TORPA-4810 file (N, C-alpha, C, O; in nm, 3 decimals):
<nodes>
NODE_1_0.090_-0.118_0.008_-0.007_0.001_0.007_0.076_0.124_0.003_0.032_0.225_-0.051_M
NODE_2_0.205_0.121_0.063_0.284_0.243_0.070_0.338_0.280_-0.069_0.361_0.397_-0.097_A
NODE_3_0.358_0.185_-0.151_0.401_0.214_-0.290_0.283_0.294_-0.379_0.308_0.380_-0.464_G
NODE_4_0.176_0.256_-0.347_0.066_0.330_-0.422_0.049_0.493_-0.374_0.036_0.588_-0.451_K
NODE_5_0.052_0.498_-0.242_0.042_0.616_-0.189_0.151_0.716_-0.231_0.126_0.834_-0.258_S
NODE_6_0.278_0.660_-0.234_0.380_0.748_-0.299_0.365_0.783_-0.440_0.395_0.895_-0.480_K
NODE_7_0.319_0.685_-0.519_0.282_0.728_-0.648_0.167_0.829_-0.679_0.164_0.900_-0.779_A
NODE_8_0.068_0.828_-0.577_-0.038_0.936_-0.587_0.023_1.061_-0.539_-0.003_1.165_-0.600_K
NODE_9_0.095_1.063_-0.445_0.174_1.186_-0.393_0.257_1.257_-0.489_0.257_1.379_-0.500_D
NODE_10_0.335_1.171_-0.566_0.419_1.215_-0.674_0.329_1.282_-0.780_0.358_1.391_-0.828_A
NODE_11_0.219_1.214_-0.814_0.134_1.280_-0.925_0.071_1.409_-0.871_0.050_1.503_-0.948_K
NODE_12_0.043_1.414_-0.748_-0.030_1.535_-0.695_0.068_1.645_-0.692_0.035_1.759_-0.726_A
NODE_13_0.202_1.614_-0.648_0.302_1.734_-0.648_0.348_1.758_-0.793_0.411_1.861_-0.816_Q
NODE_14_0.321_1.664_-0.901_0.366_1.710_-1.031_0.299_1.820_-1.081_0.357_1.911_-1.141_K
NODE_15_0.157_1.818_-1.057_0.064_1.902_-1.123_0.056_2.041_-1.052_0.003_2.135_-1.112_G
NODE_16_0.101_2.057_-0.935_0.097_2.192_-0.858_0.165_2.288_-0.917_0.283_2.266_-0.944_K
NODE_17_0.109_2.407_-0.948_0.189_2.509_-1.011_0.273_2.590_-0.882_0.239_2.593_-0.763_P
NODE_18_0.380_2.648_-0.940_0.463_2.709_-0.824_0.573_2.622_-0.758_0.655_2.666_-0.677_G
NODE_19_0.568_2.492_-0.800_0.666_2.395_-0.725_0.784_2.390_-0.820_0.762_2.374_-0.940_K
NODE_20_0.905_2.401_-0.776_1.021_2.380_-0.858_1.042_2.234_-0.886_1.043_2.156_-0.791_A
NODE_21_1.058_2.190_-1.012_1.068_2.041_-1.041_1.209_2.016_-1.056_1.249_2.001_-1.172_V
NODE_22_1.296_2.010_-0.958_1.441_1.976_-0.977_1.500_1.964_-0.848_1.434_1.999_-0.749_A
NODE_23_1.633_1.912_-0.835_1.684_1.903_-0.678_1.773_2.021_-0.667_1.820_2.084_-0.761_S
NODE_24_1.789_2.043_-0.547_1.884_2.148_-0.502_1.811_2.271_-0.456_1.717_2.315_-0.523_G
NODE_25_1.847_2.325_-0.353_1.804_2.452_-0.303_1.646_2.472_-0.285_1.571_2.386_-0.331_G
NODE_26_1.601_2.572_-0.224_1.462_2.595_-0.192_1.397_2.653_-0.313_1.275_2.644_-0.332_S
NODE_27_1.485_2.715_-0.400_1.421_2.790_-0.515_1.418_2.715_-0.649_1.374_2.763_-0.754_T
NODE_28_1.476_2.578_-0.633_1.478_2.500_-0.751_1.635_2.480_-0.798_1.727_2.530_-0.733_G
NODE_29_1.653_2.416_-0.895_1.797_2.389_-0.946_1.856_2.502_-1.001_1.972_2.530_-0.971_A
NODE_30_1.782_2.578_-1.087_1.848_2.689_-1.150_1.777_2.825_-1.116_1.815_2.929_-1.169_G
NODE_31_1.688_2.821_-1.040_1.601_2.940_-1.010_1.683_3.022_-0.890_1.783_2.978_-0.832_G
NODE_32_1.623_3.139_-0.868_1.689_3.219_-0.763_1.572_3.338_-0.744_1.481_3.350_-0.826_S
NODE_33_1.584_3.416_-0.637_1.489_3.495_-0.598_1.494_3.620_-0.712_1.405_3.705_-0.715_S
NODE_34_1.593_3.622_-0.792_1.627_3.737_-0.883_1.523_3.740_-1.005_1.515_3.834_-1.084_A
NODE_35_1.446_3.627_-1.010_1.342_3.621_-1.120_1.393_3.544_-1.251_1.325_3.556_-1.353_G
NODE_36_1.495_3.476_-1.255_1.530_3.408_-1.361_1.552_3.253_-1.333_1.583_3.222_-1.218_F
NODE_37_1.540_3.155_-1.428_1.549_3.014_-1.407_1.657_2.985_-1.500_1.647_3.020_-1.618_V
NODE_38_1.765_2.921_-1.453_1.888_2.896_-1.515_1.866_2.770_-1.616_1.938_2.748_-1.713_L
NODE_39_1.757_2.692_-1.577_1.730_2.584_-1.682_1.658_2.622_-1.800_1.643_2.538_-1.889_T
NODE_40_1.605_2.753_-1.816_1.550_2.803_-1.925_1.658_2.880_-2.010_1.627_2.920_-2.122_E
NODE_41_1.773_2.900_-1.963_1.872_2.972_-2.042_1.948_2.864_-2.139_2.027_2.787_-2.084_H
NODE_42_1.929_2.856_-2.279_1.980_2.751_-2.356_2.130_2.740_-2.357_2.179_2.628_-2.361_P
NODE_43_2.208_2.848_-2.354_2.353_2.848_-2.365_2.404_2.786_-2.218_2.499_2.707_-2.214_R
NODE_44_2.347_2.820_-2.125_2.371_2.770_-1.982_2.357_2.623_-1.973_2.445_2.549_-1.929_A
NODE_45_2.240_2.583_-2.016_2.212_2.431_-2.006_2.304_2.360_-2.079_2.350_2.258_-2.029_V
NODE_46_2.348_2.401_-2.208_2.441_2.317_-2.288_2.576_2.333_-2.232_2.656_2.240_-2.242_R
NODE_47_2.605_2.433_-2.178_2.745_2.456_-2.131_2.765_2.370_-1.990_2.867_2.308_-1.962_S
NODE_48_2.654_2.379_-1.915_2.660_2.297_-1.784_2.665_2.138_-1.828_2.747_2.066_-1.770_I
NODE_49_2.592_2.091_-1.913_2.581_1.959_-1.957_2.716_1.917_-1.998_2.765_1.810_-1.961_A
NODE_50_2.783_2.012_-2.083_2.911_1.967_-2.146_3.009_1.968_-2.035_3.090_1.874_-2.032_R
NODE_51_3.015_2.064_-1.937_3.099_2.074_-1.834_3.093_1.943_-1.742_3.196_1.884_-1.708_A
NODE_52_2.968_1.902_-1.706_2.957_1.777_-1.632_3.012_1.661_-1.706_3.075_1.578_-1.642_K
NODE_53_2.995_1.645_-1.834_3.038_1.529_-1.914_3.199_1.523_-1.898_3.258_1.421_-1.862_A
NODE_54_3.263_1.649_-1.928_3.411_1.646_-1.930_3.466_1.636_-1.795_3.580_1.593_-1.781_W
NODE_55_3.393_1.674_-1.693_3.440_1.669_-1.565_3.430_1.523_-1.514_3.525_1.475_-1.452_G
NODE_56_3.332_1.459_-1.535_3.310_1.309_-1.498_3.415_1.232_-1.577_3.487_1.150_-1.519_G
NODE_57_3.426_1.254_-1.702_3.526_1.157_-1.785_3.655_1.200_-1.717_3.724_1.111_-1.669_L
NODE_58_3.695_1.321_-1.708_3.840_1.364_-1.663_3.862_1.301_-1.538_3.968_1.240_-1.522_G
NODE_59_3.772_1.308_-1.443_3.789_1.246_-1.318_3.795_1.102_-1.317_3.871_1.045_-1.238_G
NODE_60_3.716_1.032_-1.405_3.742_0.888_-1.424_3.884_0.851_-1.481_3.943_0.754_-1.434_F
NODE_61_3.935_0.921_-1.573_4.055_0.905_-1.635_4.180_0.922_-1.546_4.275_0.843_-1.540_L
NODE_62_4.165_1.040_-1.478_4.281_1.064_-1.385_4.279_0.979_-1.264_4.383_0.941_-1.211_V
NODE_63_4.158_0.948_-1.218_4.142_0.848_-1.086_4.186_0.708_-1.127_4.253_0.640_-1.049_G
NODE_64_4.152_0.665_-1.246_4.200_0.529_-1.300_4.356_0.534_-1.323_4.424_0.437_-1.289_G
NODE_65_4.405_0.634_-1.375_4.549_0.639_-1.407_4.632_0.632_-1.279_4.731_0.560_-1.262_Y
NODE_66_4.573_0.725_-1.184_4.663_0.733_-1.056_4.633_0.599_-0.961_4.704_0.578_-0.863_L
NODE_67_4.535_0.520_-0.993_4.513_0.399_-0.913_4.570_0.285_-0.966_4.591_0.188_-0.894_S
NODE_68_4.596_0.285_-1.085_4.649_0.162_-1.163_4.772_0.092_-1.081_4.765_-0.026_-1.047_L
NODE_69_4.884_0.174_-1.053_5.000_0.107_-1.001_4.975_0.068_-0.850_5.054_-0.011_-0.799_P
NODE_70_4.884_0.111_-0.785_4.871_0.075_-0.627_4.769_-0.018_-0.606_4.764_-0.073_-0.495_T
NODE_71_4.671_-0.051_-0.707_4.555_-0.137_-0.673_4.551_-0.247_-0.782_4.626_-0.242_-0.879_Q
NODE_72_4.455_-0.350_-0.763_4.419_-0.449_-0.863_4.340_-0.363_-0.976_4.316_-0.243_-0.960_T
NODE_73_4.310_-0.425_-1.070_4.228_-0.365_-1.189_4.094_-0.341_-1.137_4.038_-0.237_-1.171_L
NODE_74_4.029_-0.433_-1.050_3.893_-0.391_-1.008_3.887_-0.275_-0.911_3.805_-0.184_-0.913_A
NODE_75_3.996_-0.294_-0.817_4.004_-0.172_-0.712_4.025_-0.038_-0.795_3.961_0.063_-0.763_G
NODE_76_4.110_-0.036_-0.898_4.134_0.081_-0.962_4.019_0.119_-1.041_3.992_0.239_-1.055_A
NODE_77_3.949_0.026_-1.095_3.806_0.067_-1.149_3.707_0.127_-1.074_3.635_0.216_-1.118_G
NODE_78_3.698_0.074_-0.940_3.611_0.142_-0.845_3.659_0.282_-0.801_3.587_0.380_-0.782_L
NODE_79_3.782_0.275_-0.790_3.852_0.424_-0.751_3.819_0.524_-0.860_3.784_0.639_-0.835_R
NODE_80_3.834_0.471_-0.990_3.817_0.554_-1.101_3.672_0.593_-1.117_3.647_0.704_-1.165_A
NODE_81_3.572_0.512_-1.079_3.434_0.552_-1.076_3.408_0.656_-0.970_3.339_0.756_-0.990_L
NODE_82_3.459_0.632_-0.870_3.441_0.719_-0.748_3.502_0.850_-0.778_3.441_0.950_-0.739_A
NODE_83_3.617_0.864_-0.845_3.675_0.985_-0.882_3.587_1.065_-0.974_3.560_1.185_-0.964_A
NODE_84_3.538_0.958_-1.088_3.460_1.038_-1.195_3.315_1.100_-1.123_3.264_1.205_-1.164_G
NODE_85_3.267_1.031_-1.028_3.153_1.084_-0.959_3.181_1.217_-0.890_3.105_1.314_-0.902_V
NODE_86_3.286_1.217_-0.822_3.318_1.333_-0.739_3.347_1.445_-0.828_3.302_1.556_-0.799_V
NODE_87_3.415_1.429_-0.932_3.455_1.526_-1.029_3.327_1.580_-1.105_3.315_1.700_-1.129_C
NODE_88_3.240_1.493_-1.138_3.127_1.525_-1.208_3.041_1.613_-1.120_2.993_1.712_-1.176_Y
NODE_89_3.013_1.596_-0.992_2.945_1.669_-0.904_3.016_1.802_-0.870_2.947_1.903_-0.860_V
NODE_90_3.135_1.807_-0.854_3.222_1.923_-0.838_3.212_2.029_-0.949_3.197_2.150_-0.930_A
NODE_91_3.222_1.964_-1.076_3.220_2.058_-1.195_3.091_2.104_-1.225_3.074_2.211_-1.282_V
NODE_92_2.980_2.016_-1.184_2.851_2.064_-1.200_2.813_2.175_-1.108_2.733_2.262_-1.145_W
NODE_93_2.867_2.174_-0.991_2.835_2.282_-0.896_2.897_2.403_-0.917_2.844_2.510_-0.884_A
NODE_94_3.039_2.390_-0.985_3.107_2.511_-1.030_3.048_2.567_-1.161_3.056_2.685_-1.194_A
NODE_95_2.987_2.471_-1.231_2.943_2.546_-1.359_2.801_2.610_-1.334_2.759_2.698_-1.409_A
NODE_96_2.733_2.568_-1.233_2.590_2.625_-1.200_2.630_2.754_-1.129_2.567_2.855_-1.162_V
NODE_97_2.723_2.763_-1.039_2.772_2.889_-0.972_2.812_2.979_-1.083_2.759_3.090_-1.083_F
NODE_98_2.902_2.949_-1.183_2.944_3.039_-1.273_2.827_3.095_-1.366_2.817_3.216_-1.390_L
NODE_99_2.745_3.005_-1.414_2.648_3.054_-1.507_2.526_3.130_-1.421_2.450_3.202_-1.486_W
NODE_100_2.507_3.119_-1.298_2.419_3.197_-1.226_2.473_3.347_-1.221_2.395_3.442_-1.215_R
NODE_101_2.606_3.362_-1.223_2.650_3.501_-1.218_2.667_3.556_-1.352_2.660_3.677_-1.369_R
NODE_102_2.690_3.466_-1.459_2.685_3.517_-1.600_2.549_3.566_-1.649_2.534_3.663_-1.724_L
NODE_103_2.445_3.485_-1.596_2.301_3.531_-1.639_2.257_3.651_-1.570_2.176_3.725_-1.625_V
NODE_104_2.308_3.679_-1.442_2.269_3.790_-1.381_2.357_3.901_-1.460_2.303_4.008_-1.489_V
NODE_105_2.473_3.881_-1.490_2.537_3.994_-1.562_2.474_4.035_-1.689_2.457_4.153_-1.720_A
NODE_106_2.433_3.918_-1.773_2.356_3.942_-1.885_2.233_4.023_-1.879_2.200_4.100_-1.969_E
NODE_107_2.166_4.004_-1.772_2.023_4.068_-1.738_2.067_4.219_-1.702_2.016_4.316_-1.758_L
NODE_108_2.161_4.229_-1.611_2.203_4.382_-1.594_2.237_4.458_-1.712_2.205_4.576_-1.721_R
NODE_109_2.306_4.393_-1.810_2.378_4.454_-1.916_2.243_4.492_-2.014_2.236_4.602_-2.069_A
NODE_110_2.145_4.398_-2.029_2.035_4.423_-2.110_1.954_4.522_-2.049_1.907_4.604_-2.128_A
NODE_111_1.925_4.538_-1.926_1.856_4.628_-1.848_1.922_4.772_-1.877_1.856_4.870_-1.912_Q
NODE_112_2.069_4.772_-1.856_2.125_4.915_-1.887_2.119_4.950_-2.035_2.116_5.069_-2.067_Q
NODE_113_2.117_4.861_-2.118_2.109_4.893_-2.262_1.968_4.942_-2.300_1.951_5.024_-2.389_E
NODE_114_1.856_4.882_-2.219_1.712_4.918_-2.261_1.709_5.074_-2.194_1.651_5.165_-2.254_A
NODE_115_1.772_5.094_-2.074_1.759_5.217_-2.011_1.817_5.310_-2.096_1.748_5.409_-2.121_L
NODE_116_1.942_5.301_-2.155_2.015_5.398_-2.234_1.934_5.411_-2.376_1.936_5.522_-2.429_A
NODE_117_1.880_5.330_-2.425_1.787_5.334_-2.538_1.672_5.421_-2.503_1.648_5.515_-2.579_T
NODE_118_1.600_5.405_-2.403_1.488_5.489_-2.376_1.548_5.630_-2.332_1.479_5.726_-2.366_E
NODE_119_1.639_5.653_-2.278_1.700_5.795_-2.248_1.729_5.870_-2.380_1.704_5.990_-2.391_V
NODE_120_1.788_5.789_-2.491_1.832_5.832_-2.611_1.701_5.866_-2.687_1.706_5.956_-2.771_A
NODE_121_1.600_5.810_-2.668_1.469_5.830_-2.731_1.395_5.959_-2.674_1.336_6.038_-2.748_K
NODE_122_1.403_5.972_-2.542_1.350_6.079_-2.459_1.431_6.209_-2.502_1.366_6.311_-2.526_L
NODE_123_1.564_6.210_-2.514_1.648_6.319_-2.557_1.630_6.354_-2.695_1.648_6.472_-2.727_Q
NODE_124_1.596_6.265_-2.785_1.572_6.288_-2.918_1.439_6.363_-2.940_1.426_6.448_-3.028_A
NODE_125_1.346_6.329_-2.858_1.208_6.387_-2.856_1.209_6.524_-2.785_1.113_6.600_-2.797_N
NODE_126_1.312_6.555_-2.715_1.331_6.686_-2.633_1.250_6.665_-2.517_1.213_6.770_-2.464_G
NODE_127_1.214_6.563_-2.465_1.145_6.546_-2.321_1.243_6.536_-2.213_1.206_6.551_-2.096_R
NODE_128_1.353_6.514_-2.241_1.466_6.488_-2.133_1.575_6.599_-2.173_1.607_6.622_-2.290_L
NODE_129_1.625_6.660_-2.067_1.740_6.758_-2.086_1.864_6.664_-2.132_1.863_6.541_-2.135_G
NODE_130_1.974_6.755_-2.168_2.087_6.682_-2.185_2.186_6.640_-2.080_2.306_6.616_-2.094_A
NODE_131_2.111_6.635_-1.969_2.192_6.587_-1.850_2.223_6.459_-1.850_2.151_6.383_-1.914_A
NODE_132_2.337_6.408_-1.780_2.384_6.274_-1.766_2.271_6.185_-1.698_2.213_6.228_-1.598_E
NODE_133_2.245_6.079_-1.743_2.160_5.992_-1.682_2.218_5.931_-1.543_2.335_5.891_-1.540_P
NODE_134_2.144_5.925_-1.441_2.205_5.862_-1.310_2.218_5.722_-1.325_2.141_5.654_-1.393_R
NODE_135_2.322_5.676_-1.256_2.360_5.548_-1.250_2.287_5.467_-1.152_2.273_5.516_-1.040_R
NODE_136_2.241_5.357_-1.175_2.171_5.269_-1.068_2.251_5.197_-0.970_2.196_5.127_-0.885_A
</nodes>
C-alpha cells in the first residue's frame, strides 16, 4: 500500500503550479529570487551539460590512471568510478555557480542597454534635458 500512496503523492506534486521540479535549493535547481531560471537559458544548459560530461570523464581517467599502480584492476576501476562521480558533481556545482553569475550580468547589461535606449529616445524627442543619466 505504501507504494501506491507514494505514486499518488508524486502525481499530486507534479501538477501543482509554483513548485520547482528539480533538485537542490529552496528555489529549484536553476532558479533564484532574482526572477530567472537557469534551466531556461539555452547556452547555460548546454554549457553545464558539457562541463559535467568532461568533468566526469576527466575524473574517471585521472582517478583510474593514478590508481593503476597501487591497486588491482577491479580496485582501480572502483576508484576511477568514485573519482569520476566526485569530479562530475564538483564540476556541475562550479558550472551552475558560474552561470548564475553570468546570467545575472547578462540581465543587468540588457537592462542598462534598454535604459540607455529609452533615455536616447527621450532626448531625441526633447522630453529629457541633455543631463547625464543617473547610474543605478
